[in-house]
Biopython code that builds the backbone (N, CA, C, O; Angstrom):
import numpy as np
from Bio.PDB.StructureBuilder import StructureBuilder

atoms = [
    (1, "MET", "N", (1.505, -34.369, 8.418)),
    (1, "MET", "CA", (2.064, -33.522, 7.386)),
    (1, "MET", "C", (1.045, -32.472, 6.972)),
    (1, "MET", "O", (-0.127, -32.795, 6.778)),
    (2, "PRO", "N", (1.474, -31.205, 6.832)),
    (2, "PRO", "CA", (0.535, -30.183, 6.377)),
    (2, "PRO", "C", (0.246, -30.330, 4.892)),
    (2, "PRO", "O", (1.124, -30.722, 4.123)),
    (3, "PRO", "N", (-0.971, -30.022, 4.487)),
    (3, "PRO", "CA", (-1.315, -30.099, 3.064)),
    (3, "PRO", "C", (-0.483, -29.114, 2.246)),
    (3, "PRO", "O", (-0.085, -28.061, 2.743)),
    (4, "ALA", "N", (-0.227, -29.465, 0.994)),
    (4, "ALA", "CA", (0.572, -28.619, 0.114)),
    (4, "ALA", "C", (-0.114, -27.285, -0.168)),
    (4, "ALA", "O", (0.556, -26.315, -0.522)),
    (5, "ALA", "N", (-1.423, -27.219, -0.020)),
    (5, "ALA", "CA", (-2.166, -25.988, -0.293)),
    (5, "ALA", "C", (-1.872, -24.895, 0.728)),
    (5, "ALA", "O", (-2.257, -23.745, 0.517)),
    (6, "GLN", "N", (-1.205, -25.224, 1.820)),
    (6, "GLN", "CA", (-0.914, -24.246, 2.853)),
    (6, "GLN", "C", (0.446, -23.582, 2.659)),
    (6, "GLN", "O", (1.021, -23.072, 3.621)),
    (7, "THR", "N", (0.960, -23.581, 1.454)),
    (7, "THR", "CA", (2.225, -22.924, 1.186)),
    (7, "THR", "C", (2.064, -21.429, 1.409)),
    (7, "THR", "O", (1.145, -20.810, 0.872)),
    (8, "LYS", "N", (2.958, -20.851, 2.202)),
    (8, "LYS", "CA", (2.882, -19.428, 2.513)),
    (8, "LYS", "C", (4.039, -18.693, 1.857)),
    (8, "LYS", "O", (5.114, -19.250, 1.639)),
    (9, "THR", "N", (3.791, -17.431, 1.552)),
    (9, "THR", "CA", (4.844, -16.574, 1.035)),
    (9, "THR", "C", (5.282, -15.629, 2.145)),
    (9, "THR", "O", (4.650, -15.561, 3.199)),
    (10, "TRP", "N", (6.358, -14.905, 1.905)),
    (10, "TRP", "CA", (6.857, -13.998, 2.941)),
    (10, "TRP", "C", (5.850, -12.899, 3.251)),
    (10, "TRP", "O", (5.829, -12.387, 4.371)),
    (11, "THR", "N", (5.021, -12.527, 2.291)),
    (11, "THR", "CA", (4.034, -11.482, 2.568)),
    (11, "THR", "C", (2.923, -11.975, 3.497)),
    (11, "THR", "O", (2.242, -11.164, 4.125)),
    (12, "ASP", "N", (2.733, -13.287, 3.592)),
    (12, "ASP", "CA", (1.737, -13.827, 4.524)),
    (12, "ASP", "C", (2.152, -13.605, 5.974)),
    (12, "ASP", "O", (1.318, -13.677, 6.877)),
    (13, "LEU", "N", (3.420, -13.339, 6.199)),
    (13, "LEU", "CA", (3.933, -13.137, 7.549)),
    (13, "LEU", "C", (3.880, -11.678, 7.987)),
    (13, "LEU", "O", (4.077, -11.375, 9.164)),
    (14, "LEU", "N", (3.616, -10.773, 7.045)),
    (14, "LEU", "CA", (3.617, -9.345, 7.343)),
    (14, "LEU", "C", (2.202, -8.832, 7.560)),
    (14, "LEU", "O", (1.234, -9.401, 7.055)),
    (15, "ALA", "N", (2.100, -7.744, 8.323)),
    (15, "ALA", "CA", (0.803, -7.115, 8.569)),
    (15, "ALA", "C", (0.961, -5.604, 8.508)),
    (15, "ALA", "O", (2.048, -5.069, 8.731)),
    (16, "CYS", "N", (-0.120, -4.936, 8.209)),
    (16, "CYS", "CA", (-0.137, -3.478, 8.185)),
    (16, "CYS", "C", (0.151, -2.962, 9.592)),
    (16, "CYS", "O", (-0.517, -3.375, 10.541)),
    (17, "PRO", "N", (1.128, -2.068, 9.751)),
    (17, "PRO", "CA", (1.420, -1.531, 11.082)),
    (17, "PRO", "C", (0.280, -0.685, 11.650)),
    (17, "PRO", "O", (0.193, -0.508, 12.865)),
    (18, "ALA", "N", (-0.589, -0.164, 10.792)),
    (18, "ALA", "CA", (-1.677, 0.693, 11.260)),
    (18, "ALA", "C", (-2.862, -0.106, 11.789)),
    (18, "ALA", "O", (-3.405, 0.217, 12.845)),
    (19, "CYS", "N", (-3.271, -1.158, 11.055)),
    (19, "CYS", "CA", (-4.489, -1.877, 11.455)),
    (19, "CYS", "C", (-4.286, -3.385, 11.605)),
    (19, "CYS", "O", (-5.211, -4.099, 11.994)),
    (20, "ARG", "N", (-3.100, -3.863, 11.304)),
    (20, "ARG", "CA", (-2.706, -5.272, 11.467)),
    (20, "ARG", "C", (-3.391, -6.237, 10.502)),
    (20, "ARG", "O", (-3.417, -7.442, 10.749)),
    (21, "ALA", "N", (-3.941, -5.722, 9.415)),
    (21, "ALA", "CA", (-4.545, -6.585, 8.390)),
    (21, "ALA", "C", (-3.452, -7.093, 7.449)),
    (21, "ALA", "O", (-2.314, -6.626, 7.495)),
    (22, "GLY", "N", (-3.809, -8.043, 6.607)),
    (22, "GLY", "CA", (-2.868, -8.597, 5.646)),
    (22, "GLY", "C", (-2.512, -7.599, 4.555)),
    (22, "GLY", "O", (-3.180, -6.579, 4.383)),
    (23, "LEU", "N", (-1.443, -7.911, 3.818)),
    (23, "LEU", "CA", (-0.947, -7.022, 2.773)),
    (23, "LEU", "C", (-0.934, -7.720, 1.425)),
    (23, "LEU", "O", (-0.649, -8.915, 1.344)),
    (24, "ASN", "N", (-1.241, -6.982, 0.368)),
    (24, "ASN", "CA", (-1.124, -7.469, -1.004)),
    (24, "ASN", "C", (0.151, -6.896, -1.594)),
    (24, "ASN", "O", (0.480, -5.733, -1.362)),
    (25, "GLU", "N", (0.868, -7.710, -2.356)),
    (25, "GLU", "CA", (2.149, -7.294, -2.917)),
    (25, "GLU", "C", (2.021, -6.918, -4.386)),
    (25, "GLU", "O", (1.356, -7.608, -5.158)),
    (26, "SER", "N", (2.665, -5.816, -4.763)),
    (26, "SER", "CA", (2.856, -5.470, -6.172)),
    (26, "SER", "C", (4.363, -5.303, -6.360)),
    (26, "SER", "O", (5.127, -5.527, -5.421)),
    (27, "ALA", "N", (4.793, -4.923, -7.534)),
    (27, "ALA", "CA", (6.224, -4.809, -7.812)),
    (27, "ALA", "C", (6.898, -3.716, -6.988)),
    (27, "ALA", "O", (8.079, -3.833, -6.662)),
    (28, "THR", "N", (6.168, -2.658, -6.648)),
    (28, "THR", "CA", (6.797, -1.516, -5.989)),
    (28, "THR", "C", (6.275, -1.200, -4.598)),
    (28, "THR", "O", (6.835, -0.349, -3.907)),
    (29, "GLU", "N", (5.195, -1.881, -4.169)),
    (29, "GLU", "CA", (4.645, -1.562, -2.860)),
    (29, "GLU", "C", (3.783, -2.692, -2.314)),
    (29, "GLU", "O", (3.384, -3.601, -3.042)),
    (30, "LEU", "N", (3.507, -2.614, -1.013)),
    (30, "LEU", "CA", (2.566, -3.504, -0.342)),
    (30, "LEU", "C", (1.341, -2.662, 0.003)),
    (30, "LEU", "O", (1.472, -1.539, 0.490)),
    (31, "THR", "N", (0.155, -3.205, -0.249)),
    (31, "THR", "CA", (-1.084, -2.477, 0.015)),
    (31, "THR", "C", (-1.895, -3.228, 1.053)),
    (31, "THR", "O", (-2.105, -4.436, 0.938)),
    (32, "CYS", "N", (-2.351, -2.500, 2.073)),
    (32, "CYS", "CA", (-3.161, -3.107, 3.126)),
    (32, "CYS", "C", (-4.517, -3.504, 2.569)),
    (32, "CYS", "O", (-5.167, -2.725, 1.872)),
    (33, "ARG", "N", (-4.933, -4.716, 2.880)),
    (33, "ARG", "CA", (-6.226, -5.227, 2.408)),
    (33, "ARG", "C", (-7.403, -4.550, 3.101)),
    (33, "ARG", "O", (-8.508, -4.529, 2.559)),
    (34, "ALA", "N", (-7.183, -3.996, 4.291)),
    (34, "ALA", "CA", (-8.283, -3.400, 5.048)),
    (34, "ALA", "C", (-8.322, -1.878, 4.923)),
    (34, "ALA", "O", (-9.331, -1.327, 4.483)),
    (35, "CYS", "N", (-7.248, -1.194, 5.298)),
    (35, "CYS", "CA", (-7.289, 0.272, 5.329)),
    (35, "CYS", "C", (-6.773, 0.919, 4.049)),
    (35, "CYS", "O", (-6.989, 2.112, 3.840)),
    (36, "GLY", "N", (-6.096, 0.161, 3.189)),
    (36, "GLY", "CA", (-5.657, 0.690, 1.906)),
    (36, "GLY", "C", (-4.342, 1.445, 1.914)),
    (36, "GLY", "O", (-3.895, 1.907, 0.864)),
    (37, "ARG", "N", (-3.702, 1.583, 3.087)),
    (37, "ARG", "CA", (-2.402, 2.258, 3.103)),
    (37, "ARG", "C", (-1.425, 1.485, 2.232)),
    (37, "ARG", "O", (-1.481, 0.259, 2.144)),
    (38, "ARG", "N", (-0.518, 2.236, 1.581)),
    (38, "ARG", "CA", (0.449, 1.621, 0.673)),
    (38, "ARG", "C", (1.857, 1.876, 1.191)),
    (38, "ARG", "O", (2.233, 3.014, 1.475)),
    (39, "TYR", "N", (2.624, 0.809, 1.307)),
    (39, "TYR", "CA", (3.983, 0.878, 1.830)),
    (39, "TYR", "C", (4.969, 0.563, 0.710)),
    (39, "TYR", "O", (4.840, -0.467, 0.049)),
    (40, "PRO", "N", (5.959, 1.441, 0.487)),
    (40, "PRO", "CA", (6.904, 1.217, -0.608)),
    (40, "PRO", "C", (7.832, 0.038, -0.339)),
    (40, "PRO", "O", (8.083, -0.330, 0.808)),
    (41, "ILE", "N", (8.333, -0.543, -1.425)),
    (41, "ILE", "CA", (9.373, -1.568, -1.348)),
    (41, "ILE", "C", (10.615, -0.944, -1.970)),
    (41, "ILE", "O", (10.610, -0.611, -3.155)),
    (42, "ALA", "N", (11.675, -0.782, -1.188)),
    (42, "ALA", "CA", (12.915, -0.169, -1.671)),
    (42, "ALA", "C", (14.024, -1.207, -1.659)),
    (42, "ALA", "O", (14.328, -1.786, -0.617)),
    (43, "ASP", "N", (14.620, -1.440, -2.806)),
    (43, "ASP", "CA", (15.695, -2.427, -2.943)),
    (43, "ASP", "C", (15.273, -3.789, -2.412)),
    (43, "ASP", "O", (16.075, -4.502, -1.808)),
    (44, "GLY", "N", (14.009, -4.150, -2.637)),
    (44, "GLY", "CA", (13.499, -5.442, -2.217)),
    (44, "GLY", "C", (13.103, -5.529, -0.755)),
    (44, "GLY", "O", (12.732, -6.601, -0.276)),
    (45, "ILE", "N", (13.177, -4.405, -0.033)),
    (45, "ILE", "CA", (12.869, -4.394, 1.399)),
    (45, "ILE", "C", (11.611, -3.560, 1.645)),
    (45, "ILE", "O", (11.598, -2.369, 1.332)),
    (46, "PRO", "N", (10.550, -4.163, 2.200)),
    (46, "PRO", "CA", (9.341, -3.399, 2.503)),
    (46, "PRO", "C", (9.617, -2.344, 3.573)),
    (46, "PRO", "O", (10.247, -2.629, 4.592)),
    (47, "GLN", "N", (9.145, -1.138, 3.333)),
    (47, "GLN", "CA", (9.305, -0.029, 4.276)),
    (47, "GLN", "C", (8.007, 0.108, 5.066)),
    (47, "GLN", "O", (7.135, 0.898, 4.705)),
    (48, "LEU", "N", (7.884, -0.658, 6.137)),
    (48, "LEU", "CA", (6.632, -0.720, 6.897)),
    (48, "LEU", "C", (6.610, 0.276, 8.051)),
    (48, "LEU", "O", (6.289, -0.075, 9.187)),
    (49, "MET", "N", (6.951, 1.504, 7.747)),
    (49, "MET", "CA", (6.892, 2.580, 8.730)),
    (49, "MET", "C", (5.681, 3.443, 8.386)),
    (49, "MET", "O", (5.466, 3.773, 7.220)),
    (50, "LEU", "N", (4.891, 3.809, 9.391)),
    (50, "LEU", "CA", (3.697, 4.608, 9.135)),
    (50, "LEU", "C", (4.030, 5.920, 8.435)),
    (50, "LEU", "O", (3.259, 6.384, 7.595)),
    (51, "GLU", "N", (5.172, 6.524, 8.773)),
    (51, "GLU", "CA", (5.528, 7.789, 8.136)),
    (51, "GLU", "C", (5.915, 7.618, 6.663)),
    (51, "GLU", "O", (5.910, 8.593, 5.911)),
    (52, "ASP", "N", (6.250, 6.386, 6.239)),
    (52, "ASP", "CA", (6.567, 6.110, 4.834)),
    (52, "ASP", "C", (5.328, 5.714, 4.035)),
    (52, "ASP", "O", (5.375, 5.663, 2.806)),
    (53, "ALA", "N", (4.225, 5.434, 4.721)),
    (53, "ALA", "CA", (3.014, 4.944, 4.053)),
    (53, "ALA", "C", (2.350, 6.036, 3.233)),
    (53, "ALA", "O", (2.330, 7.206, 3.616)),
    (54, "LYS", "N", (1.807, 5.625, 2.097)),
    (54, "LYS", "CA", (1.001, 6.526, 1.268)),
    (54, "LYS", "C", (-0.445, 6.324, 1.689)),
    (54, "LYS", "O", (-0.844, 5.207, 2.019)),
    (55, "PRO", "N", (-1.238, 7.395, 1.681)),
    (55, "PRO", "CA", (-2.644, 7.237, 2.068)),
    (55, "PRO", "C", (-3.380, 6.335, 1.092)),
    (55, "PRO", "O", (-2.928, 6.139, -0.036)),
    (56, "PRO", "N", (-4.501, 5.792, 1.513)),
    (56, "PRO", "CA", (-5.283, 4.936, 0.613)),
    (56, "PRO", "C", (-5.639, 5.673, -0.669)),
    (56, "PRO", "O", (-5.901, 6.876, -0.658)),
    (57, "ALA", "N", (-5.645, 4.936, -1.773)),
    (57, "ALA", "CA", (-6.049, 5.523, -3.052)),
    (57, "ALA", "C", (-7.512, 5.908, -2.958)),
    (57, "ALA", "O", (-8.312, 5.177, -2.372)),
    (58, "GLU", "N", (-7.866, 7.039, -3.524)),
    (58, "GLU", "CA", (-9.254, 7.485, -3.478)),
    (58, "GLU", "C", (-10.101, 6.618, -4.389)),
    (58, "GLU", "O", (-9.709, 6.318, -5.516)),
    (59, "ALA", "N", (-11.251, 6.220, -3.903)),
    (59, "ALA", "CA", (-12.146, 5.359, -4.674)),
    (59, "ALA", "C", (-12.770, 6.112, -5.836)),
    (59, "ALA", "O", (-13.011, 5.531, -6.894)),
    (60, "SER", "N", (-13.033, 7.397, -5.649)),
    (60, "SER", "CA", (-13.638, 8.175, -6.729)),
    (60, "SER", "C", (-12.567, 8.981, -7.439)),
    (60, "SER", "O", (-11.483, 9.203, -6.898)),
    (61, "GLY", "N", (-12.871, 9.414, -8.645)),
    (61, "GLY", "CA", (-11.914, 10.199, -9.416)),
    (61, "GLY", "C", (-11.138, 9.315, -10.360)),
    (61, "GLY", "O", (-11.221, 8.088, -10.299)),
    (62, "SER", "N", (-10.385, 9.949, -11.232)),
    (62, "SER", "CA", (-9.659, 9.214, -12.265)),
    (62, "SER", "C", (-8.334, 8.679, -11.779)),
    (62, "SER", "O", (-7.738, 7.818, -12.426)),
    (63, "GLY", "N", (-7.855, 9.180, -10.633)),
    (63, "GLY", "CA", (-6.568, 8.733, -10.142)),
    (63, "GLY", "C", (-5.411, 9.394, -10.855)),
    (63, "GLY", "O", (-4.266, 8.968, -10.699)),
    (64, "SER", "N", (-5.684, 10.437, -11.641)),
    (64, "SER", "CA", (-4.636, 11.096, -12.403)),
    (64, "SER", "C", (-3.917, 12.155, -11.596)),
    (64, "SER", "O", (-2.956, 12.757, -12.076)),
    (65, "GLY", "N", (-4.367, 12.390, -10.378)),
    (65, "GLY", "CA", (-3.703, 13.375, -9.543)),
    (65, "GLY", "C", (-4.158, 14.793, -9.823)),
    (65, "GLY", "O", (-3.496, 15.739, -9.395)),
    (66, "ASP", "N", (-5.260, 14.970, -10.524)),
    (66, "ASP", "CA", (-5.758, 16.303, -10.832)),
    (66, "ASP", "C", (-6.455, 16.874, -9.607)),
    (66, "ASP", "O", (-7.636, 16.620, -9.373)),
    (67, "ARG", "N", (-5.713, 17.642, -8.838)),
    (67, "ARG", "CA", (-6.270, 18.278, -7.657)),
    (67, "ARG", "C", (-5.986, 19.764, -7.736)),
    (67, "ARG", "O", (-4.957, 20.167, -8.279)),
    (68, "PRO", "N", (-6.871, 20.580, -7.208)),
    (68, "PRO", "CA", (-6.611, 22.018, -7.207)),
    (68, "PRO", "C", (-5.360, 22.323, -6.397)),
    (68, "PRO", "O", (-5.142, 21.746, -5.332)),
    (69, "THR", "N", (-4.547, 23.230, -6.907)),
    (69, "THR", "CA", (-3.312, 23.589, -6.217)),
    (69, "THR", "C", (-3.456, 24.867, -5.438)),
    (69, "THR", "O", (-2.596, 25.202, -4.623)),
    (70, "GLY", "N", (-4.553, 25.601, -5.681)),
    (70, "GLY", "CA", (-4.734, 26.875, -5.016)),
    (70, "GLY", "C", (-4.074, 28.004, -5.789)),
    (70, "GLY", "O", (-4.210, 29.171, -5.422)),
    (71, "LYS", "N", (-3.364, 27.669, -6.850)),
    (71, "LYS", "CA", (-2.705, 28.681, -7.669)),
    (71, "LYS", "C", (-3.618, 29.019, -8.837)),
    (71, "LYS", "O", (-4.194, 28.132, -9.467)),
    (72, "ASP", "N", (-3.741, 30.284, -9.113)),
    (72, "ASP", "CA", (-4.557, 30.735, -10.231)),
    (72, "ASP", "C", (-3.675, 30.859, -11.457)),
    (72, "ASP", "O", (-2.653, 31.544, -11.415)),
    (73, "SER", "N", (-4.051, 30.208, -12.551)),
    (73, "SER", "CA", (-3.232, 30.249, -13.756)),
    (73, "SER", "C", (-3.490, 31.505, -14.572)),
    (73, "SER", "O", (-2.756, 31.790, -15.519)),
    (74, "GLY", "N", (-4.525, 32.261, -14.217)),
    (74, "GLY", "CA", (-4.845, 33.492, -14.934)),
    (74, "GLY", "C", (-4.133, 34.682, -14.331)),
    (74, "GLY", "O", (-3.236, 34.529, -13.503)),
    (75, "THR", "N", (-4.544, 35.883, -14.757)),
    (75, "THR", "CA", (-3.914, 37.094, -14.239)),
    (75, "THR", "C", (-4.638, 37.678, -13.085)),
    (75, "THR", "O", (-4.219, 38.702, -12.547)),
]
sb = StructureBuilder()
sb.init_structure("model")
sb.init_model(0)
sb.init_chain("A")
sb.init_seg("    ")
for serial, (resi, resn, name, xyz) in enumerate(atoms, 1):
    if name == "N":
        sb.init_residue(resn, " ", resi, " ")
    sb.init_atom(name, np.array(xyz, "f"), 0.0, 1.0, " ", f" {name:<3s}", serial, name[0])
structure = sb.get_structure()
């Protein structure tokens, strides 16, 4: 009999399509433990397509999305 500590969840069966590492689950997405790509979960179904993946979150910065747009707000 396998020990009770080996209980697996459905996310234990999934892997990142880019690097094949394990995934961490949040309410809205799965995040690769190795490369950091984020895959959305839509209607309870993980969208594990590379074209649907969000790039890894940047380690530096506030994460507020403040990036230059190339548009000048002045005259």
